[in-house]
C-alpha positions, 0 to 999 in steps of 0.5 A: 888660448883660454886656460881657465874655467869661467869662475877661475877666469873671473877671479883672474880678472878681478885679481889682475885689476886689483893688483895693477891698481896697487902702489906699487903695481903688482901681479899675483905670481900664481898666474905665471903658470899657464901651459907656456909659463909652466914649460918656461919654468921647467926650462929655468930649472935646467939652467946652470945658474938656477941651482934650487931644483938640482940641489933639492933633487939630489937631497931627495935622492941621497936622503930618501931612506932617512926622509921616509924612514919612520914610515915603513908601512903604507903611506900617503903623500900629498904635494902642494905645487907639484910641477912635473912630479919629477922630485916626488918620483925621485923620493918614492923611487929611492925611499923604502916606504910603500906609497899607496896614494899620491895627491897632487895640487897645482894651479897648472893643468899641464903640470898636473898632467905631467906629474900624473904620467910621472907618478902613475907607475910608482903608486897605487893611486894618483889624485890630482886637484886643480886649485890653490894650496889652501883649496888643495889642503881641504881636499886632502883633508876630505880624502883622509883615511887611517894611513899616515900622511906626508905633505910636501911643499918643495921648490922653495915655494914657501919663499914666495910668501911674505913672512906672515903669509908663510907662517899662515900657510904652515899653520894651515898645513899643520891643521890638516895633519894628525899625530904621526903625519909630517911636512917635508919643506924645501927652502932656499937659503941666503947666499952671495948676492951675485949668485941670487941675481944670476938665478933670477936674471939669467944670461939666456933671458929664460927668466925674462921670458917667464916673467913677461909671459904673464903679460901675454897671458893677460892679453890672451885671456883678458883682452889686455893690450900689453906690448911685451917689448914695452916691459923689461925684466928686472931682478933685484936683491932687497937686503933689508927684507932678504928677498929677491924681487922680480919686476916688469919695468915699463920702457916708455910712457904707455897706456894699457887696457884690460878689456875684461874689466874695462881697466885702463892704466897709464904707465910712466917710463921706468914704472914697474909691476912687481911680479914675484918675491922669493924670500931666503932663510937661515936654517934656524929660522926654518925650524922656528917657523915650524915650531911656531906653526905647531910642529914638533921635531924638525930634521934638516938635510942641507946642501951647503954648497948650493945653500938649500935645505930640506926639513921634515917636520913631524906632528 
């Protein structure tokens, strides 16, 4: 089933072709999130070994009044990568502010539909935008009025960017905010290696299915010939870069074609496709990154057991 409009499908094809020809071979992680990929990720969030979602949700509920405390009047919220909208809904329900409008940005239409249903009863207006974070920020900027705005970037999605990319995105977020606005950032913190590996290579193999699904999507939407049983899931901790890496590893020599771009690739046994990175932080590094992007004060709320941080940066 095709999930992209012709323009987005052309970009998908172009990026798949470019990334698969890099060394090491790669695929952009943003393409995980078609309807099936989004459903698999929601399942991952329920796994006992993946503590990010539960820790962040608990922090949002416990500290909602403090997070939204400076905003007693009407407030706009905009979430980048909203997923199901459940975390944003929890913040609104437990906060003391009046949220007049919510803007949701995501690459998954299924996620936007779920989030709209979740949030519609809690606010006056819900606006959805199918696109990248950068496109969504421009859309949010064009929708501005006199109300203060809080941008939310949760789920440790900042960890999917390498350090220069993370700094660049924080700078882009800062550029659309005005005095009195804020950013609420969710960041996963460094923790024991075994805990990290279980979170990204669970015993039920849900994360493995999520990882392989990007190959299934290429097959369905771009005429790929990937054999899903020909690629194994591997998660590893890169201690030097302080990131978890996910790879799809060819289990045998094989040839793969992508009809949409007339691409043909020979894979050796053991050759991998790097599909995702998840960088982990220390609290002081988060504050330093916000300061470097031009934000003012940063306030932390940290789950020390799960090692997860919420940080509100003000402008």
